[in-house]
FIFIVO-244383 format. One line per field, with one value per atom (N, C-alpha, C, O): residue number from 1; atom name; x, y, z. Coordinates in nm, 3 decimals, always signed. Layout:
<sites>
n: [NUM|...];
atom: [CA|...];
X: [X|...];
Y: [Y|...];
Z: [Z|...];
</sites>
This chain:
<sites>
n: [1|1|1|1|2|2|2|2|3|3|3|3|4|4|4|4|5|5|5|5|6|6|6|6|7|7|7|7|8|8|8|8|9|9|9|9|10|10|10|10|11|11|11|11|12|12|12|12|13|13|13|13|14|14|14|14|15|15|15|15|16|16|16|16|17|17|17|17|18|18|18|18|19|19|19|19|20|20|20|20|21|21|21|21|22|22|22|22|23|23|23|23|24|24|24|24|25|25|25|25|26|26|26|26|27|27|27|27|28|28|28|28|29|29|29|29|30|30|30|30|31|31|31|31|32|32|32|32|33|33|33|33|34|34|34|34|35|35|35|35|36|36|36|36|37|37|37|37|38|38|38|38|39|39|39|39|40|40|40|40|41|41|41|41|42|42|42|42|43|43|43|43|44|44|44|44|45|45|45|45|46|46|46|46|47|47|47|47|48|48|48|48|49|49|49|49|50|50|50|50|51|51|51|51|52|52|52|52|53|53|53|53|54|54|54|54|55|55|55|55|56|56|56|56|57|57|57|57|58|58|58|58|59|59|59|59|60|60|60|60|61|61|61|61|62|62|62|62|63|63|63|63|64|64|64|64|65|65|65|65|66|66|66|66|67|67|67|67|68|68|68|68|69|69|69|69|70|70|70|70|71|71|71|71|72|72|72|72|73|73|73|73|74|74|74|74|75|75|75|75|76|76|76|76|77|77|77|77];
atom: [N|CA|C|O|N|CA|C|O|N|CA|C|O|N|CA|C|O|N|CA|C|O|N|CA|C|O|N|CA|C|O|N|CA|C|O|N|CA|C|O|N|CA|C|O|N|CA|C|O|N|CA|C|O|N|CA|C|O|N|CA|C|O|N|CA|C|O|N|CA|C|O|N|CA|C|O|N|CA|C|O|N|CA|C|O|N|CA|C|O|N|CA|C|O|N|CA|C|O|N|CA|C|O|N|CA|C|O|N|CA|C|O|N|CA|C|O|N|CA|C|O|N|CA|C|O|N|CA|C|O|N|CA|C|O|N|CA|C|O|N|CA|C|O|N|CA|C|O|N|CA|C|O|N|CA|C|O|N|CA|C|O|N|CA|C|O|N|CA|C|O|N|CA|C|O|N|CA|C|O|N|CA|C|O|N|CA|C|O|N|CA|C|O|N|CA|C|O|N|CA|C|O|N|CA|C|O|N|CA|C|O|N|CA|C|O|N|CA|C|O|N|CA|C|O|N|CA|C|O|N|CA|C|O|N|CA|C|O|N|CA|C|O|N|CA|C|O|N|CA|C|O|N|CA|C|O|N|CA|C|O|N|CA|C|O|N|CA|C|O|N|CA|C|O|N|CA|C|O|N|CA|C|O|N|CA|C|O|N|CA|C|O|N|CA|C|O|N|CA|C|O|N|CA|C|O|N|CA|C|O|N|CA|C|O|N|CA|C|O|N|CA|C|O|N|CA|C|O|N|CA|C|O|N|CA|C|O|N|CA|C|O|N|CA|C|O];
X: [+29.239|+29.124|+29.174|+29.282|+29.087|+29.124|+28.997|+28.885|+29.018|+28.903|+28.920|+29.028|+28.796|+28.786|+28.669|+28.566|+28.702|+28.598|+28.580|+28.675|+28.449|+28.412|+28.373|+28.275|+28.446|+28.428|+28.338|+28.367|+28.228|+28.138|+28.064|+28.037|+28.033|+27.967|+27.830|+27.775|+27.769|+27.627|+27.631|+27.726|+27.526|+27.508|+27.468|+27.375|+27.538|+27.506|+27.540|+27.635|+27.459|+27.489|+27.619|+27.653|+27.702|+27.823|+27.819|+27.786|+27.854|+27.861|+28.009|+28.087|+28.043|+28.173|+28.166|+28.104|+28.228|+28.221|+28.073|+28.032|+27.990|+27.842|+27.757|+27.645|+27.817|+27.736|+27.721|+27.815|+27.603|+27.557|+27.614|+27.584|+27.702|+27.771|+27.718|+27.782|+27.605|+27.533|+27.586|+27.650|+27.561|+27.590|+27.727|+27.788|+27.778|+27.918|+27.935|+28.046|+27.820|+27.816|+27.725|+27.634|+27.753|+27.663|+27.536|+27.506|+27.470|+27.351|+27.398|+27.323|+27.520|+27.565|+27.644|+27.718|+27.632|+27.714|+27.861|+27.933|+27.909|+28.058|+28.088|+28.013|+28.195|+28.242|+28.238|+28.289|+28.176|+28.151|+28.266|+28.267|+28.358|+28.450|+28.384|+28.299|+28.422|+28.374|+28.483|+28.600|+28.438|+28.544|+28.551|+28.446|+28.672|+28.685|+28.818|+28.896|+28.838|+28.961|+29.055|+29.012|+29.189|+29.288|+29.290|+29.258|+29.328|+29.324|+29.245|+29.206|+29.223|+29.156|+28.991|+28.929|+28.939|+28.790|+28.744|+28.814|+28.621|+28.548|+28.439|+28.350|+28.454|+28.361|+28.271|+28.313|+28.147|+28.055|+27.950|+27.930|+27.880|+27.787|+27.636|+27.611|+27.551|+27.405|+27.355|+27.426|+27.228|+27.159|+27.186|+27.235|+27.151|+27.170|+27.303|+27.396|+27.322|+27.452|+27.521|+27.553|+27.542|+27.595|+27.731|+27.768|+27.811|+27.946|+28.040|+27.998|+28.165|+28.266|+28.377|+28.404|+28.446|+28.414|+28.295|+28.242|+28.247|+28.124|+28.149|+28.060|+28.268|+28.312|+28.479|+28.548|+28.530|+28.673|+28.718|+28.661|+28.822|+28.872|+29.011|+29.096|+29.034|+29.152|+29.212|+29.138|+29.340|+29.399|+29.403|+29.483|+29.319|+29.300|+29.417|+29.429|+29.503|+29.602|+29.548|+29.438|+29.622|+29.577|+29.607|+29.723|+29.492|+29.514|+29.407|+29.300|+29.448|+29.355|+29.241|+29.240|+29.133|+29.015|+29.042|+28.977|+29.150|+29.183|+29.249|+29.262|+29.291|+29.364|+29.309|+29.383|+29.184|+29.129|+29.171|+29.204|+29.169|+29.204|+29.081|+28.965|+29.112|+29.013|+28.984|+29.074|+28.857|+28.820|+28.722|+28.624|+28.755|+28.695|+28.619|+28.671|+28.500|+28.402|+28.383|+28.373|+28.379|+28.360|+28.220|+28.172|+28.153|+28.014|+28.034|+28.121|+27.953|+27.950|+27.858|+27.750|+27.897|+27.811|+27.731|+27.653];
Y: [-13.516|-13.547|-13.624|-13.683|-13.621|-13.680|-13.737|-13.705|-13.822|-13.884|-13.855|-13.857|-13.827|-13.789|-13.879|-13.909|-13.921|-13.980|-13.888|-13.837|-13.872|-13.788|-13.879|-13.952|-13.880|-13.967|-13.906|-13.797|-13.975|-13.924|-14.055|-14.138|-14.076|-14.198|-14.222|-14.330|-14.118|-14.133|-14.099|-14.043|-14.135|-14.106|-13.946|-13.903|-13.872|-13.732|-13.681|-13.728|-13.580|-13.512|-13.448|-13.394|-13.451|-13.377|-13.269|-13.291|-13.146|-13.026|-12.997|-12.984|-12.986|-12.940|-12.817|-12.810|-12.711|-12.569|-12.537|-12.488|-12.560|-12.533|-12.606|-12.567|-12.719|-12.802|-12.937|-12.993|-12.983|-13.117|-13.225|-13.236|-13.312|-13.415|-13.552|-13.653|-13.557|-13.685|-13.715|-13.632|-13.839|-13.889|-13.939|-13.988|-13.927|-13.977|-14.125|-14.178|-14.192|-14.350|-14.401|-14.332|-14.532|-14.588|-14.658|-14.630|-14.744|-14.809|-14.906|-14.925|-14.972|-15.065|-14.996|-15.066|-14.868|-14.792|-14.796|-14.788|-14.808|-14.797|-14.660|-14.601|-14.614|-14.475|-14.468|-14.554|-14.364|-14.346|-14.242|-14.126|-14.289|-14.200|-14.089|-14.118|-13.966|-13.849|-13.803|-13.796|-13.768|-13.722|-13.578|-13.514|-13.515|-13.376|-13.344|-13.434|-13.226|-13.174|-13.152|-13.110|-13.184|-13.150|-13.003|-12.924|-12.964|-12.825|-12.800|-12.891|-12.667|-12.614|-12.630|-12.585|-12.698|-12.718|-12.704|-12.741|-12.649|-12.634|-12.749|-12.767|-12.816|-12.936|-12.894|-12.826|-12.938|-12.928|-13.036|-13.089|-13.073|-13.171|-13.118|-13.012|-13.189|-13.156|-13.216|-13.287|-13.188|-13.258|-13.167|-13.054|-13.223|-13.159|-13.107|-13.167|-12.991|-12.939|-12.998|-12.926|-13.130|-13.197|-13.249|-13.357|-13.170|-13.211|-13.100|-12.984|-13.126|-13.028|-13.073|-13.193|-12.981|-12.848|-12.821|-12.913|-12.701|-12.665|-12.681|-12.725|-12.646|-12.652|-12.674|-12.641|-12.732|-12.738|-12.707|-12.756|-12.623|-12.584|-12.664|-12.643|-12.754|-12.830|-12.834|-12.814|-12.857|-12.869|-13.025|-13.101|-13.060|-13.206|-13.239|-13.172|-13.335|-13.374|-13.468|-13.521|-13.487|-13.579|-13.721|-13.756|-13.812|-13.935|-14.021|-13.974|-14.162|-14.249|-14.286|-14.255|-14.357|-14.403|-14.493|-14.489|-14.584|-14.693|-14.640|-14.710|-14.513|-14.454|-14.303|-14.205|-14.297|-14.158|-14.078|-14.130|-13.950|-13.844|-13.843|-13.844|-13.840|-13.835|-13.693|-13.612|-13.667|-13.539|-13.593|-13.662|-13.559|-13.611|-13.509|-13.402|-13.540|-13.465|-13.550|-13.673|-13.481|-13.546|-13.513|-13.400|-13.623|-13.600|-13.539|-13.581|-13.442|-13.377|-13.445|-13.488|-13.458|-13.532|-13.432|-13.468];
Z: [-10.364|-10.283|-10.164|-10.164|-10.057|-9.934|-9.868|-9.908|-9.769|-9.702|-9.548|-9.488|-9.491|-9.352|-9.289|-9.350|-9.153|-9.080|-8.957|-8.899|-8.922|-8.802|-8.698|-8.713|-8.592|-8.480|-8.372|-8.324|-8.333|-8.231|-8.187|-8.273|-8.064|-8.014|-8.061|-8.039|-8.131|-8.186|-8.344|-8.399|-8.400|-8.539|-8.544|-8.476|-8.621|-8.635|-8.774|-8.836|-8.826|-8.944|-8.932|-8.826|-9.048|-9.048|-9.144|-9.261|-9.099|-9.190|-9.209|-9.114|-9.338|-9.376|-9.446|-9.552|-9.394|-9.461|-9.473|-9.579|-9.373|-9.380|-9.481|-9.514|-9.530|-9.627|-9.556|-9.501|-9.561|-9.511|-9.596|-9.715|-9.529|-9.605|-9.566|-9.595|-9.503|-9.445|-9.317|-9.253|-9.274|-9.134|-9.118|-9.213|-8.999|-8.968|-8.972|-8.982|-8.964|-8.968|-9.077|-9.121|-9.123|-9.217|-9.144|-9.028|-9.217|-9.170|-9.064|-8.969|-9.071|-8.984|-8.866|-8.797|-8.842|-8.747|-8.760|-8.661|-8.889|-8.911|-8.961|-9.039|-8.917|-8.962|-9.117|-9.189|-9.159|-9.312|-9.359|-9.316|-9.447|-9.505|-9.590|-9.675|-9.568|-9.642|-9.733|-9.697|-9.863|-9.958|-9.942|-9.944|-9.925|-9.931|-10.010|-10.040|-10.038|-10.100|-9.976|-9.868|-10.001|-9.893|-9.868|-9.957|-9.749|-9.716|-9.591|-9.517|-9.570|-9.445|-9.468|-9.565|-9.368|-9.366|-9.224|-9.130|-9.209|-9.083|-9.067|-9.150|-8.965|-8.934|-8.817|-8.724|-8.825|-8.710|-8.718|-8.827|-8.611|-8.612|-8.597|-8.540|-8.647|-8.631|-8.506|-8.434|-8.479|-8.363|-8.235|-8.244|-8.123|-7.990|-7.981|-8.034|-7.913|-7.886|-7.758|-7.663|-7.760|-7.647|-7.669|-7.621|-7.744|-7.786|-7.785|-7.787|-7.781|-7.778|-7.871|-7.876|-7.947|-7.964|-8.041|-8.103|-8.045|-8.123|-8.266|-8.339|-8.313|-8.449|-8.446|-8.349|-8.561|-8.564|-8.705|-8.802|-8.715|-8.838|-8.843|-8.756|-8.942|-8.941|-9.076|-9.173|-9.095|-9.225|-9.258|-9.204|-9.344|-9.391|-9.480|-9.582|-9.455|-9.545|-9.651|-9.636|-9.754|-9.867|-9.818|-9.796|-9.799|-9.741|-9.815|-9.854|-9.831|-9.907|-9.822|-9.703|-9.884|-9.817|-9.705|-9.600|-9.729|-9.634|-9.505|-9.405|-9.515|-9.392|-9.380|-9.388|-9.360|-9.352|-9.233|-9.126|-9.256|-9.148|-9.048|-9.089|-8.925|-8.810|-8.761|-8.738|-8.745|-8.679|-8.563|-8.591|-8.440|-8.317|-8.242|-8.209|-8.216|-8.122|-8.002|-8.009|-7.892|-7.756|-7.711|-7.720|-7.662|-7.608|-7.469|-7.393|-7.439|-7.307|-7.213|-7.253|-7.087|-6.987|-6.914|-6.826];
</sites>
């Protein structure tokens, strides 16, 4: 098992392999670690399409919750 945080400057739904895994942040706007199996996964965000890339397929390494793997989306201006 592994942990991932999805970085984006706003609260957004996170879809991993087309399955909704909840929001990228918790109620206090802190990044929320998401539990996934290590290996290849496709990440995308919900909400307005004001970010890049549209989706990311990455090889998630096995990492602990205290040092989660980061997947970063950038807000388009």
